[in-house]
C-alpha positions in Angstrom: 0.0 0.0 0.0 2.9 2.4 0.8 4.4 1.9 -2.7 1.1 2.7 -4.2 0.9 6.0 -2.2 4.5 6.9 -3.1 3.9 6.2 -6.8 0.8 8.4 -6.7 2.7 11.2 -4.9 5.4 11.0 -7.6 2.9 11.2 -10.4 1.1 14.2 -8.7 4.4 16.0 -8.3 5.6 15.2 -11.9 2.5 15.6 -14.1 1.3 19.1 -14.8 -1.9 19.9 -12.9 -3.9 20.5 -16.2 -3.0 17.0 -17.4 -3.7 15.2 -14.1 -7.0 13.8 -12.9 -7.0 12.3 -9.5 -10.1 10.3 -9.8 -12.1 8.0 -7.6 -14.4 5.6 -9.4 -17.1 6.3 -6.8 -17.4 9.8 -8.3 -18.9 8.4 -11.5 -18.8 9.9 -15.0 -19.0 13.6 -14.2 -15.3 14.3 -13.3 -14.0 12.0 -15.9 -16.1 13.6 -18.7 -15.3 17.1 -17.5 -11.5 16.3 -17.5 -11.7 14.8 -21.0 -13.8 17.7 -22.3 -16.8 15.5 -23.1 -20.1 17.5 -22.8 -22.6 14.6 -22.6 -22.4 12.2 -19.7 -23.2 8.6 -20.8 -26.6 7.3 -19.9 -25.2 4.0 -18.7 -24.1 3.5 -15.1 -20.4 4.0 -14.4 -18.7 0.6 -14.1 -17.8 0.5 -10.4 -16.5 -3.0 -10.0 -14.6 -5.7 -11.7 -16.4 -8.5 -13.5 -17.8 -10.9 -11.0 -14.6 -12.8 -10.4 -16.2 -15.9 -9.0 -18.4 -16.1 -12.0 -15.4 -15.6 -14.3 -13.4 -18.3 -12.5 -16.3 -20.7 -12.8 -16.4 -20.1 -16.6 -12.6 -20.6 -16.8 -12.9 -23.8 -14.8 -15.6 -25.1 -17.1 -13.6 -24.3 -20.2 -10.5 -25.9 -18.9 -12.4 -29.0 -17.9 -14.0 -29.2 -21.3 -10.5 -28.9 -22.9 -9.0 -31.6 -20.7 -12.0 -34.0 -21.0 -12.2 -33.5 -24.7 -8.5 -34.2 -25.3 -8.5 -37.4 -23.3 -10.7 -39.3 -25.7 -8.9 -37.7 -28.7 -5.4 -38.7 -27.4 -6.7 -42.1 -26.5 -8.0 -42.6 -30.1 -4.8 -41.4 -31.6 -2.8 -43.8 -29.4 -5.1 -46.6 -30.2 -4.7 -45.9 -33.9 -0.9 -45.8 -33.5 -0.8 -49.1 -31.6 -3.2 -50.7 -34.1 -1.1 -49.5 -37.1 2.1 -50.7 -35.5 0.5 -54.1 -34.7 -0.8 -54.6 -38.2 2.5 -53.6 -39.8 4.4 -55.9 -37.5 2.1 -58.8 -38.2 2.5 -58.3 -42.0 6.3 -58.1 -41.5 6.2 -61.4 -39.5 4.1 -63.1 -42.2 6.6 -62.0 -44.9 9.5 -63.3 -42.9 7.9 -66.7 -42.3 7.1 -67.2 -46.0 
């Protein structure tokens, strides 16, 4: 927390006042629009929080599970095909040698 405060103090001391907006998201659109020179304030509520992280983590977990569980059958089929191919080729080679 102290590094954050030190950083903010350095920025406030370095950036010219007319180019600096010290902004709290709780203030909403008004100070941001005024600073940017925008006359009309958006009709939508100001986004005041991050995306629901638990909901996002749930979606990520589902996506990862889908990837993992979909790859398991795919890899199994590929390995089965490789083994089958090798077995068939080996049996043909053995038949040729015995003749």
